[in-house]
C-alpha positions in Angstrom: 38.2 -23.7 34.8 34.4 -23.8 34.6 32.7 -21.8 31.9 30.8 -18.7 32.9 27.0 -19.0 32.5 25.8 -17.6 29.2 24.1 -14.2 29.2 22.8 -12.4 26.2 23.9 -8.9 25.8 22.5 -6.5 23.2 25.6 -5.0 21.6 23.8 -1.7 21.0 23.0 -1.2 24.7 26.2 -2.0 26.6 25.5 -0.9 30.2 26.3 2.8 30.6 27.7 4.2 33.8 25.1 4.4 36.5 26.5 7.4 38.3 25.3 10.9 39.0 28.3 12.3 37.3 27.6 10.5 34.1 23.9 11.4 34.1 24.7 15.0 34.8 27.3 15.1 32.0 24.9 13.5 29.5 22.2 16.1 30.3 24.4 19.2 29.9 25.5 21.3 27.0 23.2 20.3 24.2 22.1 22.8 21.6 18.6 23.1 20.0 17.5 20.5 17.4 15.0 20.7 14.6 11.7 19.2 15.7 9.4 20.4 13.0 6.8 18.1 11.4 7.4 17.5 7.7 3.8 17.5 6.6 2.7 17.7 3.0 0.5 20.8 2.3 -3.2 20.1 2.6 -2.8 16.9 4.6 -4.1 18.3 7.9 -7.1 19.9 6.2 -8.0 16.6 4.4 -7.8 14.7 7.7 -10.0 17.2 9.4 -12.6 16.7 6.7 -12.4 13.0 7.2 -12.9 13.3 11.0 -15.9 15.5 10.4 -17.5 12.9 8.0 -16.9 10.1 10.5 -18.2 12.2 13.4 -21.5 12.7 11.6 -22.0 9.0 11.3 -21.2 8.3 15.0 -23.0 11.0 16.9 -22.7 10.5 20.6 -20.2 7.6 20.4 -16.6 7.8 21.5 -14.1 6.6 18.9 -10.6 5.4 19.5 -8.1 4.8 16.6 -4.5 3.7 17.0 -1.4 4.1 14.9 0.3 0.8 15.9 3.8 -0.3 16.8 6.7 -1.5 14.6 6.7 -5.2 13.8 9.6 -7.3 14.9 11.7 -8.4 11.9 14.0 -10.8 13.8 15.3 -11.0 17.4 15.7 -7.4 18.6 15.4 -5.7 15.2 12.2 -4.1 13.8 10.7 -3.4 10.4 10.5 0.3 9.5 7.3 1.6 11.0 4.3 2.2 8.8 1.3 3.8 10.6 -2.2 2.3 10.3 -4.1 3.6 7.3 -7.3 4.4 9.1 -5.3 6.4 11.7 -3.4 8.3 9.0 -6.7 9.0 7.1 -8.1 10.6 10.3 -5.0 12.5 11.5 -2.3 12.8 8.7 0.0 11.7 11.5 2.5 8.9 11.2 3.9 8.7 14.7 4.3 5.2 16.2 2.4 4.3 19.4 -0.1 7.2 18.9 -3.8 7.1 19.8 -6.6 9.3 18.6 -9.7 9.7 20.8 -12.8 11.4 19.4 -15.1 12.4 22.2 -18.7 13.5 21.6 -19.1 17.2 22.0 -22.3 19.1 21.0 -23.3 17.9 17.5 -19.9 16.6 16.7 -16.7 15.4 18.4 -13.6 16.8 20.1 -10.4 15.1 18.8 -7.4 14.5 21.0 -4.2 12.9 19.8 -1.9 11.2 22.3 1.7 11.0 21.1 5.0 10.0 22.8 6.9 13.0 24.0 10.5 13.5 23.0 13.0 12.4 25.7 15.4 15.3 26.3 19.1 14.7 27.1 18.3 14.8 30.8 16.1 11.7 30.4 17.8 8.3 30.6 15.7 7.2 27.6 17.6 9.7 25.5 20.8 7.7 25.6 19.7 4.4 27.1 17.0 3.1 24.7 18.4 2.0 21.4 15.0 1.8 19.7 13.5 5.1 21.0 16.2 7.3 22.4 17.0 10.3 20.3 20.8 9.7 20.7 20.1 6.6 18.7 17.3 7.5 16.3 17.5 11.3 16.0 15.2 14.1 17.1 11.4 13.7 17.0 8.7 16.3 17.0 7.3 17.7 20.2 3.7 18.0 21.2 3.4 21.6 20.3 5.0 20.9 16.9 2.5 18.2 16.2 -0.4 20.3 17.3 0.6 23.3 15.2 1.1 21.1 12.1 -2.1 19.0 12.5 -4.5 21.6 13.9 -5.6 19.2 16.6 -5.2 19.0 20.4 -2.1 16.9 21.1 -1.2 15.5 24.5 1.5 13.4 26.0 1.1 9.6 25.7 1.8 9.6 29.5 -1.8 10.9 30.0 -3.4 8.2 27.9 -4.2 5.7 30.7 -6.2 8.4 32.5 -8.1 9.2 29.3 -8.8 5.5 28.7 -10.0 5.0 32.2 -12.6 7.8 31.6 -14.0 6.2 28.4 -17.6 5.0 28.3 -18.1 1.2 28.1 -19.4 1.5 24.6 -16.4 3.2 23.1 -15.6 1.9 19.6 -12.1 1.0 18.5 -10.2 0.7 15.2 -6.6 0.8 14.0 -3.5 -1.3 14.6 -3.0 -3.5 17.7 -2.1 -1.4 20.7 -1.5 -3.1 24.1 -2.7 0.0 26.1 -6.1 0.0 24.5 -6.7 -3.7 23.9 -8.3 -4.4 27.2 -10.3 -1.1 27.4 -11.7 -0.6 23.9 -13.3 -3.3 21.8 -12.5 -3.4 18.1 -15.7 -2.4 16.3 -16.7 -4.0 13.0 -19.2 -1.2 12.5 -16.4 1.4 12.8 -14.0 -0.5 10.6 -16.7 -0.8 7.9 -17.6 2.9 8.1 -13.9 3.9 7.8 -13.6 1.6 4.8 -16.7 2.9 3.1 -15.8 6.5 3.7 -12.7 5.9 1.5 -14.7 4.9 -1.5 -14.7 8.5 -2.7 -11.4 10.4 -2.5 -11.3 14.2 -1.9 -9.3 16.4 -4.3 -6.2 16.4 -2.1 -6.2 12.6 -2.0 -6.6 12.4 -5.8 -3.6 14.7 -6.0 -1.6 12.3 -3.8 -2.6 9.3 -5.9 -1.7 11.2 -9.2 1.8 11.9 -7.7 2.3 8.3 -6.7 1.3 7.1 -10.1 3.5 9.6 -11.9 6.4 8.5 -9.7 5.6 4.9 -10.5 5.7 5.4 -14.2 9.1 7.0 -13.8 10.2 4.0 -11.7 9.2 1.8 -14.6 11.5 3.9 -16.9 14.3 3.4 -14.4 13.8 -0.3 -14.5 13.8 -0.6 -18.3 17.0 1.4 -18.5 18.6 -1.2 -16.3 17.6 -4.2 -18.5 21.2 -4.5 -20.0 22.5 -5.1 -16.4 19.7 -7.5 -15.6 20.4 -9.4 -18.8 24.1 -9.6 -18.2 24.4 -10.4 -14.5 21.7 -8.9 -12.2 18.5 -10.7 -13.1 15.2 -10.0 -11.4 17.0 -8.9 -8.2 18.6 -6.0 -10.1 15.3 -4.8 -11.5 13.6 -5.1 -8.1 16.2 -3.1 -6.3 16.2 -0.5 -9.1 12.5 0.1 -8.6 12.7 0.1 -4.9 15.6 2.5 -4.8 13.5 4.8 -7.0 10.4 4.4 -4.7 12.4 5.3 -1.6 14.0 8.3 -3.4 10.8 9.8 -4.7 8.3 8.5 -2.1 8.1 6.8 1.2 9.0 3.5 -0.4 7.0 0.8 -2.2 3.3 0.4 -1.5 3.5 -3.4 -1.5 6.0 -6.1 -2.2 7.3 -5.6 -5.7 6.5 -8.3 -8.2 9.0 -8.9 -11.0 8.6 -12.2 -12.8 10.7 -13.0 -15.9 10.0 -15.9 -18.3 8.5 -18.9 -16.5 8.1 -16.8 -13.3 5.8 -14.3 -15.0 2.6 -16.5 -14.7 3.1 -16.7 -10.9 0.7 -14.1 -9.6 2.8 -12.9 -6.6 6.3 -13.6 -7.7 7.9 -11.4 -5.0 11.0 -13.6 -4.6 12.5 -11.8 -7.6 15.5 -14.1 -7.6 15.5 -15.5 -11.1 17.5 -14.7 -14.2 16.3 -12.4 -17.0 16.9 -13.7 -20.6 16.5 -11.9 -23.8 13.6 -14.1 -24.9 11.6 -13.6 -21.7 8.5 -11.6 -21.0 9.0 -9.6 -17.8 5.9 -8.9 -15.7 6.4 -5.9 -13.5 3.8 -5.1 -10.9 5.0 -2.3 -8.7 3.8 0.9 -7.0 5.4 3.9 -5.3 3.9 4.8 -2.0 4.0 8.6 -1.6 5.3 10.1 1.6 1.7 10.7 2.6 1.3 6.8 2.3 -1.1 6.9 -0.8 0.1 4.3 -3.2 0.0 3.5 -6.9 -0.4 0.0 -8.3 0.6 -0.5 -12.0 1.5 -3.6 -14.0 3.0 -4.0 -17.5 4.6 -6.9 -19.3 7.7 -6.1 -21.3 9.8 -8.1 -23.8 13.3 -8.3 -22.3 14.8 -8.2 -25.7 12.7 -5.2 -26.8 10.4 -7.1 -29.2 7.6 -9.5 -28.4 7.8 -12.9 -30.1 4.6 -13.8 -32.1 3.4 -16.1 -29.3 4.0 -13.5 -26.6 2.3 -10.8 -28.7 -0.7 -13.0 -29.3 -1.2 -13.5 -25.5 -0.6 -9.7 -24.9 -3.2 -8.8 -27.5 -5.8 -10.9 -25.9 -5.1 -9.4 -22.5 -5.2 -5.9 -24.0 -8.6 -6.6 -25.5 -9.9 -7.6 -22.0 -8.2 -4.7 -20.4 -9.7 -2.1 -22.7 -13.2 -3.7 -22.4 -13.0 -3.7 -18.6 -11.8 -0.1 -18.4 -14.7 1.0 -20.5 -17.0 -0.2 -17.7 -15.4 2.2 -15.1 -17.8 5.2 -15.0 -20.3 6.8 -12.6 -23.3 4.5 -12.2 -21.4 1.4 -13.3 -20.5 -1.1 -10.6 -17.3 -2.9 -9.8 -19.0 -6.1 -10.9 -19.7 -4.7 -14.3 -15.9 -4.2 -14.8 -15.0 -7.6 -13.3 -17.6 -9.6 -15.4 -16.6 -7.9 -18.6 -12.9 -8.8 -18.0 -13.7 -12.4 -17.2 -16.0 -12.8 -20.2 -13.3 -11.3 -22.5 -10.7 -13.6 -21.1 -13.0 -16.7 -21.4 -13.7 -15.7 -25.0 -9.9 -15.5 -25.7 -9.3 -18.8 -24.1 -12.0 -20.4 -26.3 -10.6 -18.7 -29.4 -7.1 -20.1 -28.6 -8.5 -23.6 -28.3 -7.5 -23.8 -24.6 -11.0 -23.6 -23.2 -12.9 -26.7 -24.4 -16.3 -25.6 -23.0 -18.4 -22.7 -24.3 -17.9 -19.2 -23.0 -21.4 -19.3 -21.4 -20.6 -22.5 -19.6 -17.3 -21.1 -18.3 -19.0 -17.9 -17.1 -21.8 -19.9 -15.3 -21.4 -20.4 -11.5 -21.1 -24.1 -12.1 -18.3 -23.7 -14.7 -15.6 -21.0 -14.1 -13.0 -23.1 -16.1 -11.4 -19.8 -17.3 -10.3 -19.1 -13.8 -7.5 -21.7 -14.1 -5.7 -19.1 -16.3 -6.9 -16.0 -14.4 -7.3 -17.1 -10.7 -7.1 -13.6 -9.3 -9.6 -10.8 -9.4 -9.5 -8.1 -12.1 -9.0 -5.0 -10.0 -9.6 -3.3 -6.7 -10.1 0.1 -5.0 -6.9 2.0 -4.4 -5.8 4.6 -1.8 -3.9 4.6 1.4 -4.0 0.8 1.1 -3.2 -0.9 -2.2 -6.4 -2.9 -1.6 -8.4 0.0 -0.3 -12.0 -0.1 1.1 -11.7 -3.9 1.6 -13.8 -4.1 4.7 -17.2 -2.9 3.3 -18.3 -6.4 2.4 -18.9 -8.0 -1.0 -22.4 -6.7 -1.5 -21.3 -3.0 -1.4 -17.9 -3.6 -3.0 -19.3 -5.4 -6.0 -22.8 -3.9 -6.5 -22.7 -0.3 -5.2 -22.6 2.2 -8.2 -19.3 3.9 -8.6 -19.2 7.6 -7.8 -16.9 10.4 -9.1 -13.8 10.4 -6.9 -13.5 6.6 -6.7 -10.1 5.3 -7.7 -9.6 1.7 -8.7 -7.3 -0.5 -10.7 -8.2 -2.7 -13.6 -5.9 -5.7 -14.1 -6.9 -8.7 -16.2 -4.2 -11.2 -17.2 -3.5 -14.6 -18.7 -1.1 -16.9 -16.9 0.1 -19.9 -18.8 2.4 -21.9 -16.5 5.3 -23.7 -18.0 4.1 -27.0 -16.8 0.4 -26.5 -17.7 -0.3 -29.3 -20.2 -3.7 -27.8 -21.2 -1.9 -24.9 -22.9 -0.3 -25.2 -26.4 3.5 -25.7 -26.0 4.4 -22.4 -27.7 2.3 -20.5 -25.1 3.6 -22.2 -22.0 5.7 -20.1 -19.7 4.1 -16.8 -20.8 2.4 -14.6 -18.2 0.9 -11.2 -19.2 -0.9 -8.7 -17.0 -2.0 -5.1 -17.7 -3.0 -2.9 -14.8 -3.9 0.7 -14.8 -5.1 3.1 -12.1 -8.4 4.9 -12.9 -10.2 7.8 -11.4 -14.0 7.9 -11.8 -15.0 11.3 -13.0 -18.4 12.9 -13.5 -18.3 12.1 -17.2 -16.4 8.8 -17.2 -12.9 8.1 -16.2 -9.3 9.4 -16.1 -6.6 6.8 -16.6 -4.0 8.1 -14.1 -1.3 5.8 -15.5 -1.9 6.6 -19.2 1.7 7.7 -19.7 2.5 4.0 -20.0 1.3 2.5 -23.3 -1.1 -0.4 -23.2 -0.6 -2.0 -26.7 2.3 -4.2 -27.6 3.6 -2.0 -30.3 3.4 1.0 -28.1 5.3 -0.8 -25.3 8.1 -1.7 -27.7 8.3 1.9 -28.9 8.3 3.2 -25.3 11.1 0.8 -24.4 13.2 2.1 -27.2 12.6 5.6 -26.1 
């Protein structure tokens, strides 16, 4: 007997009966469902203010910003959807496949949001689409629900093509890739830069969201430290990673970026997101993690903990040097100061420490010169970044503005110097090899200086040891 030709069949979407009787039966006798939009108080008002600010910069220009589509994880499965940050900043909406069009009107713009409509039981999508049908994924909000929650004109995505056909040729685009706009609206570097720059100063509501994300992150660190006995006995880095990520999902949307947990010789690896190594009592554990709030604003905090509860003399020596750089750099975060002031202070302090430790054989001045930079072997990363809807917020404004523009009250940024001594780095004294320490805090620039949002976590080695015992 010859084999039948191979045909792939999606196990979730076995062919359903294609009969009038079945379609009629599927459409009948369904009760009402909850379609309300679960929106955090103040989100719509903040987004309206953002649209007004952007409108003032682009008088007479049509703007199109897209939310994006889920990314394919493997084969026919997708990653959980996360809307584009610029889109969320302008709308407070997290619907997939949505499009915002801001059309010039008078001295400002009219905003229209195009969103997929729910497919009711009488629609074959309801039961026939495993990725979008409500029988598979649950109820979604309707157009009127979105409009009431957001305070914006909301229309069916079915009307988008007609709206796109009516756009002027010079319409400017931003947001995540969207097939329906790709051939009709050009992505605008000018618009992307303006959106990035507008986020340099957060409004009061945004600051509140970042405070909440940081507070949840600090509690997540507590949860991780409580699980150290399990990590030491059997779970290792994976156990600690999953502990934080469970906490982030419970008290927020999830994690704001891939969690970094590096124990012992993994701690000097800047982005150790594999989190698949053991945890031993004599290790330093570097934890870089952030809770993303349900509004998508994220924290970004790092501490280095002694797995056994007490730093060894060598570990404490490295930690003390990083703490010195961290405090010096944070002191440079204030109105009128620049990002470059903070960064250079951190680098100079680290270079000085490396010279004092006998690791850096050139002078601090030579290391800090453009022709030197030897200290960057042990601190190859930056020393901070702006923070907001993106963990690396405001990144598209260009180096000149990012580094040199004076900080203003309402800016939120991280400060994160470190020392990374790899286990196989022969330029490092043997007793310091395999030690990686980073300290990272989230700071709000105020009118008089700064507010360390993550101050509930100690910075000094003795304070960290005491906090762990608590």
